[in-house]
SELO-204146 format. One record per residue (C-alpha): residue in one letter; x, y, z; residue number from 1. Coordinates in Angstrom, 1 decimal. Last residue first. Layout:
REM residues N
+----+--------+--------+--------+-----+
: aa :      x :      y :      z :   i :
+----+--------+--------+--------+-----+
:  A :      X :      Y :      Z : NUM :
...
+----+--------+--------+--------+-----+
***
This chain:
REM residues 441
+----+--------+--------+--------+-----+
: aa :      x :      y :      z :   i :
+----+--------+--------+--------+-----+
:  X :   36.6 :   61.4 :  133.7 : 441 :
:  X :   39.9 :   63.0 :  132.6 : 440 :
:  X :   42.1 :   60.0 :  133.0 : 439 :
:  X :   39.6 :   57.5 :  131.7 : 438 :
:  X :   39.2 :   59.4 :  128.5 : 437 :
:  X :   42.9 :   59.9 :  128.1 : 436 :
:  X :   43.5 :   56.2 :  128.5 : 435 :
:  X :   40.7 :   55.3 :  126.0 : 434 :
:  X :   42.1 :   57.8 :  123.5 : 433 :
:  X :   45.6 :   56.4 :  123.8 : 432 :
:  X :   44.2 :   52.9 :  123.2 : 431 :
:  X :   42.3 :   54.0 :  120.2 : 430 :
:  X :   45.3 :   55.9 :  118.8 : 429 :
:  X :   47.8 :   53.0 :  119.2 : 428 :
:  X :   46.9 :   51.2 :  116.0 : 427 :
:  X :   46.6 :   54.3 :  113.8 : 426 :
:  X :   49.7 :   55.8 :  115.2 : 425 :
:  X :   51.7 :   52.7 :  114.5 : 424 :
:  X :   50.0 :   52.3 :  111.1 : 423 :
:  X :   50.9 :   55.9 :  110.0 : 422 :
:  X :   54.5 :   55.7 :  111.3 : 421 :
:  X :   55.1 :   52.4 :  109.5 : 420 :
:  X :   53.5 :   53.7 :  106.3 : 419 :
:  X :   55.7 :   56.8 :  106.4 : 418 :
:  X :   58.8 :   54.7 :  107.0 : 417 :
:  X :   57.7 :   52.3 :  104.2 : 416 :
:  X :   57.5 :   55.1 :  101.7 : 415 :
:  X :   60.8 :   56.6 :  102.8 : 414 :
:  X :   62.5 :   53.2 :  102.3 : 413 :
:  X :   60.9 :   52.8 :   98.9 : 412 :
:  X :   62.1 :   56.3 :   97.8 : 411 :
:  X :   65.6 :   55.7 :   99.1 : 410 :
:  X :   65.8 :   52.3 :   97.3 : 409 :
:  X :   64.6 :   54.0 :   94.1 : 408 :
:  X :   67.2 :   56.7 :   94.3 : 407 :
:  X :   70.0 :   54.3 :   95.1 : 406 :
:  X :   69.1 :   51.7 :   92.4 : 405 :
:  X :   70.4 :   48.4 :   93.6 : 404 :
:  X :   66.8 :   47.3 :   93.9 : 403 :
:  X :   66.4 :   45.9 :   97.4 : 402 :
:  X :   69.5 :   47.2 :   99.1 : 401 :
:  X :   70.6 :   45.2 :  102.1 : 400 :
:  X :   71.8 :   46.6 :  105.4 : 399 :
:  X :   69.5 :   49.6 :  106.0 : 398 :
:  X :   66.8 :   48.0 :  103.8 : 397 :
:  X :   66.4 :   45.2 :  106.3 : 396 :
:  X :   65.5 :   47.7 :  109.1 : 395 :
:  X :   63.1 :   49.5 :  106.7 : 394 :
:  X :   61.4 :   46.3 :  105.6 : 393 :
:  X :   61.0 :   45.1 :  109.2 : 392 :
:  X :   59.4 :   48.5 :  110.1 : 391 :
:  X :   56.9 :   48.1 :  107.3 : 390 :
:  X :   56.0 :   44.6 :  108.4 : 389 :
:  X :   55.7 :   45.6 :  112.0 : 388 :
:  X :   53.4 :   48.5 :  111.2 : 387 :
:  X :   51.3 :   46.2 :  108.9 : 386 :
:  X :   50.9 :   43.7 :  111.7 : 385 :
:  X :   49.8 :   46.4 :  114.1 : 384 :
:  X :   47.2 :   47.8 :  111.7 : 383 :
:  X :   46.1 :   44.3 :  110.6 : 382 :
:  X :   45.3 :   43.2 :  114.1 : 381 :
:  X :   41.5 :   43.8 :  113.9 : 380 :
:  X :   41.0 :   41.9 :  110.6 : 379 :
:  X :   38.8 :   44.1 :  108.4 : 378 :
:  X :   38.4 :   41.3 :  105.8 : 377 :
:  X :   40.0 :   43.4 :  103.1 : 376 :
:  X :   42.8 :   44.2 :  105.6 : 375 :
:  X :   43.7 :   40.5 :  105.6 : 374 :
:  X :   44.6 :   41.1 :  101.9 : 373 :
:  X :   47.2 :   43.7 :  103.1 : 372 :
:  X :   48.7 :   41.4 :  105.7 : 371 :
:  X :   49.0 :   38.2 :  103.8 : 370 :
:  X :   50.1 :   39.7 :  100.5 : 369 :
:  X :   52.9 :   41.7 :  102.2 : 368 :
:  X :   54.0 :   38.9 :  104.5 : 367 :
:  X :   54.2 :   36.5 :  101.6 : 366 :
:  X :   56.2 :   38.9 :   99.5 : 365 :
:  X :   58.5 :   39.9 :  102.3 : 364 :
:  X :   59.2 :   36.3 :  103.2 : 363 :
:  X :   59.8 :   35.4 :   99.6 : 362 :
:  X :   62.4 :   38.3 :   99.3 : 361 :
:  X :   64.1 :   37.3 :  102.5 : 360 :
:  X :   64.2 :   33.6 :  101.4 : 359 :
:  X :   65.8 :   34.5 :   98.1 : 358 :
:  X :   68.3 :   36.8 :   99.8 : 357 :
:  X :   69.2 :   33.9 :  102.2 : 356 :
:  X :   69.6 :   31.5 :   99.3 : 355 :
:  X :   72.3 :   33.6 :   97.7 : 354 :
:  X :   71.7 :   35.7 :   94.6 : 353 :
:  X :   72.7 :   35.2 :   91.0 : 352 :
:  X :   70.2 :   32.5 :   89.7 : 351 :
:  X :   67.1 :   34.1 :   91.0 : 350 :
:  X :   68.1 :   37.7 :   90.2 : 349 :
:  X :   65.7 :   38.6 :   87.4 : 348 :
:  X :   62.8 :   36.7 :   88.8 : 347 :
:  X :   63.5 :   38.1 :   92.3 : 346 :
:  X :   63.2 :   41.6 :   90.9 : 345 :
:  X :   59.9 :   40.6 :   89.4 : 344 :
:  X :   58.6 :   39.3 :   92.7 : 343 :
:  X :   59.7 :   42.6 :   94.3 : 342 :
:  X :   57.7 :   44.6 :   91.7 : 341 :
:  X :   54.7 :   42.3 :   92.3 : 340 :
:  X :   54.9 :   43.0 :   96.0 : 339 :
:  X :   55.2 :   46.7 :   95.4 : 338 :
:  X :   52.0 :   46.6 :   93.3 : 337 :
:  X :   50.3 :   44.7 :   96.1 : 336 :
:  X :   51.4 :   47.5 :   98.3 : 335 :
:  X :   49.8 :   50.1 :   96.1 : 334 :
:  X :   46.6 :   48.2 :   95.8 : 333 :
:  X :   46.2 :   47.8 :   99.5 : 332 :
:  X :   46.7 :   51.5 :  100.1 : 331 :
:  X :   44.2 :   52.5 :   97.4 : 330 :
:  X :   41.7 :   50.1 :   98.9 : 329 :
:  X :   42.4 :   51.8 :  102.3 : 328 :
:  X :   41.9 :   55.3 :  100.8 : 327 :
:  X :   38.6 :   54.2 :   99.2 : 326 :
:  X :   37.0 :   53.2 :  102.5 : 325 :
:  X :   36.3 :   49.5 :  103.0 : 324 :
:  X :   33.1 :   47.5 :  102.5 : 323 :
:  X :   32.8 :   43.9 :  103.5 : 322 :
:  X :   31.5 :   41.8 :  100.5 : 321 :
:  X :   30.9 :   38.1 :  101.0 : 320 :
:  X :   28.3 :   37.5 :   98.3 : 319 :
:  X :   24.6 :   36.9 :   98.7 : 318 :
:  X :   23.4 :   34.1 :   96.5 : 317 :
:  X :   21.0 :   34.9 :   93.6 : 316 :
:  X :   21.1 :   32.4 :   92.1 : 315 :
:  X :   20.9 :   28.8 :   93.1 : 314 :
:  X :   23.1 :   26.4 :   95.2 : 313 :
:  X :   21.4 :   23.1 :   96.0 : 312 :
:  X :   23.8 :   21.7 :   98.5 : 311 :
:  X :   24.9 :   18.2 :   97.6 : 310 :
:  X :   22.8 :   15.3 :   99.1 : 309 :
:  X :   21.2 :   14.3 :   95.8 : 308 :
:  X :   24.7 :   14.3 :   94.2 : 307 :
:  X :   25.6 :   11.3 :   96.5 : 306 :
:  X :   29.3 :   11.3 :   97.2 : 305 :
:  X :   32.4 :   11.0 :   95.0 : 304 :
:  X :   33.4 :    7.6 :   96.4 : 303 :
:  X :   29.7 :    6.4 :   96.7 : 302 :
:  X :   27.7 :    7.1 :   99.9 : 301 :
:  X :   27.3 :    5.3 :  103.2 : 300 :
:  X :   29.6 :    7.6 :  105.1 : 299 :
:  X :   30.0 :   11.0 :  103.5 : 298 :
:  X :   31.7 :   12.0 :  100.2 : 297 :
:  X :   31.2 :   15.5 :   98.7 : 296 :
:  X :   34.9 :   16.4 :   98.7 : 295 :
:  X :   35.7 :   13.1 :   97.0 : 294 :
:  X :   37.6 :   10.2 :   98.6 : 293 :
:  X :   41.2 :   10.4 :   99.9 : 292 :
:  X :   40.9 :   12.4 :  103.1 : 291 :
:  X :   37.4 :   11.5 :  104.3 : 290 :
:  X :   38.0 :    8.0 :  103.0 : 289 :
:  X :   40.9 :    7.7 :  105.3 : 288 :
:  X :   38.8 :    8.7 :  108.3 : 287 :
:  X :   36.1 :    6.3 :  107.1 : 286 :
:  X :   38.5 :    3.4 :  107.2 : 285 :
:  X :   39.9 :    4.5 :  110.6 : 284 :
:  X :   36.3 :    4.3 :  112.0 : 283 :
:  X :   34.0 :    6.8 :  113.8 : 282 :
:  X :   34.6 :    9.8 :  111.6 : 281 :
:  X :   34.9 :   13.3 :  113.1 : 280 :
:  X :   38.7 :   13.2 :  112.9 : 279 :
:  X :   38.6 :   12.9 :  109.1 : 278 :
:  X :   36.2 :   15.9 :  108.8 : 277 :
:  X :   38.5 :   18.0 :  110.9 : 276 :
:  X :   41.4 :   16.8 :  108.8 : 275 :
:  X :   39.7 :   18.0 :  105.6 : 274 :
:  X :   38.5 :   21.2 :  107.1 : 273 :
:  X :   41.9 :   22.2 :  108.3 : 272 :
:  X :   43.3 :   21.4 :  104.8 : 271 :
:  X :   40.5 :   23.7 :  103.6 : 270 :
:  X :   42.0 :   26.7 :  105.4 : 269 :
:  X :   45.5 :   26.3 :  104.0 : 268 :
:  X :   46.0 :   28.5 :  100.9 : 267 :
:  X :   42.9 :   30.6 :  101.4 : 266 :
:  X :   44.3 :   31.9 :  104.6 : 265 :
:  X :   47.3 :   33.3 :  102.7 : 264 :
:  X :   45.2 :   35.2 :  100.2 : 263 :
:  X :   42.9 :   36.7 :  102.9 : 262 :
:  X :   39.6 :   37.6 :  101.1 : 261 :
:  X :   37.5 :   35.7 :  103.6 : 260 :
:  X :   34.0 :   34.2 :  104.1 : 259 :
:  X :   34.6 :   30.7 :  102.6 : 258 :
:  X :   31.7 :   29.6 :  100.4 : 257 :
:  X :   30.2 :   26.2 :  101.1 : 256 :
:  X :   29.2 :   25.2 :   97.6 : 255 :
:  X :   32.3 :   26.9 :   96.3 : 254 :
:  X :   32.5 :   30.0 :   94.1 : 253 :
:  X :   30.5 :   31.2 :   91.1 : 252 :
:  X :   26.7 :   31.0 :   90.9 : 251 :
:  X :   25.7 :   30.3 :   87.3 : 250 :
:  X :   22.4 :   31.7 :   86.1 : 249 :
:  X :   20.1 :   29.0 :   84.8 : 248 :
:  X :   17.9 :   29.5 :   81.7 : 247 :
:  X :   20.8 :   29.9 :   79.2 : 246 :
:  X :   22.5 :   26.8 :   80.3 : 245 :
:  X :   26.3 :   26.4 :   79.6 : 244 :
:  X :   27.2 :   23.2 :   77.9 : 243 :
:  X :   28.2 :   20.2 :   80.1 : 242 :
:  X :   31.0 :   17.7 :   79.2 : 241 :
:  X :   31.8 :   15.2 :   81.9 : 240 :
:  X :   31.0 :   12.1 :   79.9 : 239 :
:  X :   34.5 :   10.7 :   79.7 : 238 :
:  X :   35.0 :   11.0 :   75.9 : 237 :
:  X :   33.3 :   14.4 :   75.7 : 236 :
:  X :   35.3 :   15.7 :   78.7 : 235 :
:  X :   38.6 :   14.5 :   77.1 : 234 :
:  X :   37.8 :   16.0 :   73.6 : 233 :
:  X :   37.3 :   19.5 :   75.1 : 232 :
:  X :   40.9 :   20.3 :   74.4 : 231 :
:  X :   42.4 :   23.3 :   76.3 : 230 :
:  X :   42.0 :   23.2 :   80.1 : 229 :
:  X :   39.6 :   20.3 :   80.2 : 228 :
:  X :   37.6 :   19.6 :   83.4 : 227 :
:  X :   34.2 :   20.5 :   82.1 : 226 :
:  X :   32.0 :   19.1 :   84.8 : 225 :
:  X :   32.4 :   17.9 :   88.4 : 224 :
:  X :   29.7 :   20.2 :   89.7 : 223 :
:  X :   28.0 :   22.5 :   87.2 : 222 :
:  X :   24.5 :   20.9 :   87.3 : 221 :
:  X :   24.5 :   21.3 :   91.1 : 220 :
:  X :   25.2 :   25.0 :   91.0 : 219 :
:  X :   28.6 :   26.0 :   92.4 : 218 :
:  X :   29.9 :   27.1 :   89.0 : 217 :
:  X :   33.5 :   27.3 :   88.1 : 216 :
:  X :   33.5 :   24.5 :   85.5 : 215 :
:  X :   30.3 :   26.0 :   83.9 : 214 :
:  X :   32.2 :   29.2 :   83.3 : 213 :
:  X :   34.9 :   27.1 :   81.6 : 212 :
:  X :   32.8 :   26.1 :   78.7 : 211 :
:  X :   31.3 :   29.6 :   78.2 : 210 :
:  X :   34.8 :   31.1 :   78.3 : 209 :
:  X :   36.0 :   28.6 :   75.8 : 208 :
:  X :   37.9 :   25.3 :   76.1 : 207 :
:  X :   38.6 :   23.8 :   72.7 : 206 :
:  X :   36.8 :   21.6 :   70.2 : 205 :
:  X :   33.1 :   21.1 :   71.1 : 204 :
:  X :   32.6 :   24.8 :   72.0 : 203 :
:  X :   34.2 :   25.7 :   68.7 : 202 :
:  X :   31.0 :   24.6 :   67.0 : 201 :
:  X :   29.3 :   27.8 :   68.1 : 200 :
:  X :   31.3 :   30.2 :   70.2 : 199 :
:  X :   29.0 :   30.7 :   73.2 : 198 :
:  X :   29.3 :   34.1 :   74.9 : 197 :
:  X :   32.4 :   36.2 :   75.4 : 196 :
:  X :   32.1 :   39.0 :   78.0 : 195 :
:  X :   31.8 :   36.8 :   81.1 : 194 :
:  X :   35.6 :   36.2 :   81.5 : 193 :
:  X :   38.0 :   33.6 :   82.7 : 192 :
:  X :   38.8 :   32.1 :   79.2 : 191 :
:  X :   41.6 :   34.6 :   78.8 : 190 :
:  X :   43.9 :   33.2 :   81.4 : 189 :
:  X :   43.5 :   29.5 :   80.6 : 188 :
:  X :   45.5 :   29.9 :   77.4 : 187 :
:  X :   48.4 :   31.3 :   79.5 : 186 :
:  X :   48.7 :   28.2 :   81.6 : 185 :
:  X :   48.7 :   25.8 :   78.7 : 184 :
:  X :   51.3 :   28.0 :   76.9 : 183 :
:  X :   53.6 :   27.7 :   79.9 : 182 :
:  X :   53.3 :   24.0 :   80.4 : 181 :
:  X :   53.4 :   23.6 :   76.7 : 180 :
:  X :   56.9 :   25.1 :   76.5 : 179 :
:  X :   58.1 :   23.2 :   79.6 : 178 :
:  X :   57.0 :   19.9 :   78.2 : 177 :
:  X :   58.7 :   20.6 :   74.8 : 176 :
:  X :   62.0 :   21.6 :   76.6 : 175 :
:  X :   61.8 :   18.3 :   78.6 : 174 :
:  X :   61.8 :   16.1 :   75.5 : 173 :
:  X :   58.9 :   13.6 :   75.2 : 172 :
:  X :   60.6 :   10.2 :   75.4 : 171 :
:  X :   57.7 :    8.3 :   76.9 : 170 :
:  X :   59.6 :    8.2 :   80.2 : 169 :
:  X :   59.8 :   12.0 :   80.2 : 168 :
:  X :   56.0 :   12.2 :   79.6 : 167 :
:  X :   55.6 :    9.9 :   82.7 : 166 :
:  X :   56.8 :   12.8 :   84.9 : 165 :
:  X :   53.8 :   15.0 :   83.9 : 164 :
:  X :   51.1 :   13.5 :   86.2 : 163 :
:  X :   53.3 :   12.4 :   89.1 : 162 :
:  X :   53.3 :   15.8 :   90.9 : 161 :
:  X :   50.4 :   17.9 :   90.0 : 160 :
:  X :   49.4 :   18.6 :   93.6 : 159 :
:  X :   53.0 :   19.6 :   94.5 : 158 :
:  X :   53.0 :   21.9 :   91.5 : 157 :
:  X :   49.9 :   23.7 :   92.7 : 156 :
:  X :   51.0 :   24.1 :   96.3 : 155 :
:  X :   51.1 :   27.9 :   96.1 : 154 :
:  X :   47.6 :   27.6 :   94.9 : 153 :
:  X :   46.4 :   29.3 :   91.7 : 152 :
:  X :   44.0 :   32.2 :   91.6 : 151 :
:  X :   45.4 :   34.3 :   88.8 : 150 :
:  X :   42.7 :   33.2 :   86.4 : 149 :
:  X :   40.1 :   34.8 :   88.6 : 148 :
:  X :   41.7 :   38.1 :   87.7 : 147 :
:  X :   40.3 :   37.8 :   84.2 : 146 :
:  X :   36.7 :   37.7 :   85.5 : 145 :
:  X :   34.3 :   35.4 :   87.3 : 144 :
:  X :   33.2 :   36.6 :   90.7 : 143 :
:  X :   32.5 :   34.6 :   93.8 : 142 :
:  X :   36.2 :   33.5 :   94.0 : 141 :
:  X :   36.7 :   30.1 :   95.7 : 140 :
:  X :   37.4 :   28.1 :   92.6 : 139 :
:  X :   41.2 :   28.5 :   92.1 : 138 :
:  X :   41.9 :   28.1 :   95.8 : 137 :
:  X :   39.8 :   24.9 :   95.7 : 136 :
:  X :   42.7 :   23.2 :   93.9 : 135 :
:  X :   44.8 :   22.7 :   96.9 : 134 :
:  X :   42.3 :   21.4 :   99.4 : 133 :
:  X :   40.8 :   19.5 :   96.4 : 132 :
:  X :   44.0 :   17.5 :   96.6 : 131 :
:  X :   43.1 :   16.2 :  100.1 : 130 :
:  X :   39.5 :   15.7 :   99.1 : 129 :
:  X :   40.4 :   13.6 :   96.1 : 128 :
:  X :   37.9 :   14.0 :   93.2 : 127 :
:  X :   38.6 :   17.6 :   92.3 : 126 :
:  X :   42.3 :   17.2 :   92.5 : 125 :
:  X :   41.9 :   14.1 :   90.2 : 124 :
:  X :   40.2 :   16.0 :   87.3 : 123 :
:  X :   42.7 :   18.9 :   87.1 : 122 :
:  X :   45.8 :   16.8 :   86.8 : 121 :
:  X :   43.9 :   14.3 :   84.6 : 120 :
:  X :   43.1 :   17.1 :   82.2 : 119 :
:  X :   46.7 :   18.3 :   82.3 : 118 :
:  X :   48.0 :   14.8 :   81.5 : 117 :
:  X :   45.7 :   14.8 :   78.5 : 116 :
:  X :   46.8 :   18.3 :   77.6 : 115 :
:  X :   50.4 :   17.2 :   78.1 : 114 :
:  X :   50.0 :   14.4 :   75.6 : 113 :
:  X :   48.6 :   16.7 :   72.9 : 112 :
:  X :   51.3 :   19.4 :   73.5 : 111 :
:  X :   54.1 :   16.8 :   73.7 : 110 :
:  X :   53.0 :   15.4 :   70.4 : 109 :
:  X :   53.2 :   18.8 :   68.8 : 108 :
:  X :   56.7 :   19.4 :   70.3 : 107 :
:  X :   57.8 :   16.0 :   69.1 : 106 :
:  X :   56.6 :   16.9 :   65.6 : 105 :
:  X :   58.5 :   20.2 :   65.6 : 104 :
:  X :   61.7 :   18.3 :   66.3 : 103 :
:  X :   64.1 :   18.3 :   69.3 : 102 :
:  X :   67.6 :   17.7 :   68.0 : 101 :
:  X :   69.3 :   16.0 :   70.9 : 100 :
:  X :   67.7 :   14.4 :   74.0 :  99 :
:  X :   65.7 :   11.8 :   72.1 :  98 :
:  X :   64.4 :    9.3 :   74.6 :  97 :
:  X :   63.6 :    5.8 :   73.3 :  96 :
:  X :   66.0 :    4.0 :   75.8 :  95 :
:  X :   64.4 :    5.8 :   78.7 :  94 :
:  X :   66.6 :    6.1 :   81.8 :  93 :
:  X :   68.2 :    9.3 :   80.6 :  92 :
:  X :   64.8 :   10.8 :   80.1 :  91 :
:  X :   63.9 :    9.9 :   83.7 :  90 :
:  X :   67.0 :   11.6 :   85.0 :  89 :
:  X :   66.4 :   14.7 :   82.9 :  88 :
:  X :   62.8 :   14.9 :   84.3 :  87 :
:  X :   64.2 :   14.6 :   87.9 :  86 :
:  X :   66.7 :   17.3 :   87.2 :  85 :
:  X :   64.0 :   19.5 :   85.8 :  84 :
:  X :   61.6 :   18.9 :   88.8 :  83 :
:  X :   64.5 :   19.3 :   91.3 :  82 :
:  X :   65.8 :   22.7 :   90.1 :  81 :
:  X :   64.5 :   24.5 :   93.1 :  80 :
:  X :   64.2 :   28.3 :   93.1 :  79 :
:  X :   62.9 :   28.2 :   89.6 :  78 :
:  X :   60.1 :   30.5 :   90.5 :  77 :
:  X :   56.6 :   29.0 :   90.9 :  76 :
:  X :   56.5 :   29.8 :   94.6 :  75 :
:  X :   56.6 :   33.6 :   93.9 :  74 :
:  X :   54.2 :   33.2 :   91.0 :  73 :
:  X :   51.7 :   31.4 :   93.3 :  72 :
:  X :   52.0 :   34.0 :   96.0 :  71 :
:  X :   51.5 :   36.8 :   93.5 :  70 :
:  X :   48.5 :   35.1 :   92.0 :  69 :
:  X :   46.9 :   34.7 :   95.5 :  68 :
:  X :   47.3 :   38.5 :   96.0 :  67 :
:  X :   45.9 :   39.2 :   92.6 :  66 :
:  X :   42.8 :   37.2 :   93.3 :  65 :
:  X :   42.4 :   38.9 :   96.7 :  64 :
:  X :   42.8 :   42.3 :   95.1 :  63 :
:  X :   40.1 :   41.3 :   92.5 :  62 :
:  X :   37.7 :   40.3 :   95.2 :  61 :
:  X :   38.2 :   43.6 :   97.1 :  60 :
:  X :   37.8 :   45.6 :   93.8 :  59 :
:  X :   34.4 :   44.1 :   93.0 :  58 :
:  X :   33.7 :   44.5 :   89.3 :  57 :
:  X :   31.7 :   47.5 :   88.2 :  56 :
:  X :   28.4 :   46.9 :   86.4 :  55 :
:  X :   27.5 :   50.4 :   85.2 :  54 :
:  X :   28.6 :   49.6 :   81.6 :  53 :
:  X :   31.4 :   52.1 :   82.0 :  52 :
:  X :   32.6 :   50.4 :   85.2 :  51 :
:  X :   32.5 :   47.0 :   83.4 :  50 :
:  X :   34.5 :   48.5 :   80.5 :  49 :
:  X :   37.1 :   50.0 :   82.9 :  48 :
:  X :   37.4 :   46.7 :   84.9 :  47 :
:  X :   38.0 :   44.7 :   81.7 :  46 :
:  X :   40.5 :   47.3 :   80.4 :  45 :
:  X :   42.5 :   47.1 :   83.6 :  44 :
:  X :   42.4 :   43.3 :   83.4 :  43 :
:  X :   43.6 :   43.4 :   79.8 :  42 :
:  X :   46.5 :   45.8 :   80.4 :  41 :
:  X :   47.8 :   44.2 :   83.6 :  40 :
:  X :   47.7 :   40.7 :   82.2 :  39 :
:  X :   49.3 :   41.9 :   78.9 :  38 :
:  X :   52.2 :   43.3 :   80.9 :  37 :
:  X :   52.5 :   40.0 :   82.8 :  36 :
:  X :   52.8 :   38.0 :   79.6 :  35 :
:  X :   56.6 :   37.7 :   79.6 :  34 :
:  X :   56.4 :   36.2 :   83.2 :  33 :
:  X :   54.0 :   33.5 :   82.0 :  32 :
:  X :   56.1 :   32.7 :   78.9 :  31 :
:  X :   59.3 :   32.1 :   80.9 :  30 :
:  X :   61.3 :   31.5 :   77.8 :  29 :
:  X :   62.7 :   28.0 :   77.0 :  28 :
:  X :   66.4 :   28.1 :   76.3 :  27 :
:  X :   67.3 :   26.7 :   79.8 :  26 :
:  X :   65.5 :   23.5 :   78.9 :  25 :
:  X :   67.8 :   22.7 :   76.0 :  24 :
:  X :   67.1 :   21.9 :   72.3 :  23 :
:  X :   64.2 :   24.3 :   71.8 :  22 :
:  X :   61.1 :   24.4 :   69.6 :  21 :
:  X :   58.6 :   27.2 :   70.3 :  20 :
:  X :   59.4 :   29.6 :   67.4 :  19 :
:  X :   59.7 :   26.8 :   64.9 :  18 :
:  X :   56.3 :   25.4 :   66.0 :  17 :
:  X :   54.7 :   28.7 :   65.4 :  16 :
:  X :   52.4 :   30.0 :   68.1 :  15 :
:  X :   48.7 :   30.6 :   68.5 :  14 :
:  X :   48.1 :   29.1 :   72.0 :  13 :
:  X :   45.8 :   32.0 :   72.7 :  12 :
:  X :   48.0 :   33.8 :   75.2 :  11 :
:  X :   51.0 :   32.8 :   73.1 :  10 :
:  X :   49.6 :   34.9 :   70.3 :   9 :
:  X :   49.9 :   38.1 :   72.4 :   8 :
:  X :   53.5 :   37.3 :   73.1 :   7 :
:  X :   54.2 :   36.8 :   69.4 :   6 :
:  X :   52.3 :   39.9 :   68.4 :   5 :
:  X :   54.2 :   42.0 :   70.9 :   4 :
:  X :   57.6 :   40.6 :   69.8 :   3 :
:  X :   56.7 :   41.4 :   66.1 :   2 :
:  X :   55.7 :   44.9 :   67.1 :   1 :
+----+--------+--------+--------+-----+
***
């Protein structure tokens, strides 16, 4: 029970300094991975309550969110030690660095400094078009629920590069930075919900669900507001604080909403839009501004664009919502579960397996998420792509066991064989029917 309460407290940043103080980076727990059971339980409970209330959440949107979260977690794995090695190098160059005997006070300072760095790391990606191409992944869901918190780009760490490195030069120990990175991430999970209303004076202290709902709005009054991930102080100081309005329904998503649930497509589509915009400019200067100015910038306007020219998004806005039969949604859900299982296997083996095995696992996870979330869009080639993916798994399983549990490996292999047969027949059936029709006419 003590372990459960500790992990539950980490979701709310309610932790004891003694329990989160470490001397070495390798001692820091993977707080996000430890919280996955709570993610599953709370999101399931949220969907059940909404269904009971007669306002069911959209399963297709949730599956897209989960797929994006799987991709992010796969790329978040400690496959490359470069960030830690770099931080250690910076610490060693700092004469004020304290590498031994990390204290509670240092951890507290790290939390405050990291929150400021985190606010900057969220602010700038929304004010540079090329970085917005990364961060828009988090904002492109038209629903706002706990699964929205899973929507983080595979390039998230790349977009945040340069914001946290100065902490090492300031002498903040690397373990403290890693602790608060995990806790900061977890805190942002629970604020993605519409159950909790305004929380009185607390709205001016920490990020709350009401505070963060504004940040996700596509309405004009929501744009470029409420950047903070934990401490609201930074928005109040810089004039970006915006309370939620009772007389204006928030429309979630982007001002120009992408019409897709494909988790892989969401990772890169906006980069295409950025460079398409840059190519449309008549001068090199404007082309560079199209990349490094704000998403709303256009020639002749300020760096962040003219708010009067922004789309006036108001409720109700029709949502992208292609309908699928229940059996296909069940199929998609089952394969997302397998992808999560494979990601968890990779977490446990990341330090003990060769690079080729890591690459194979990542390729399988990416292919799984890409194909099954493409099914949510009704992509015409998903049947054939899924058959190929399942066959590839079976062929690889013949030479490389996935789980090292013979019975489980056999069950997975049989499952993928059946899926491969089904999708092969499903993909070829229309062509065979057309051939037979022509033959007997």
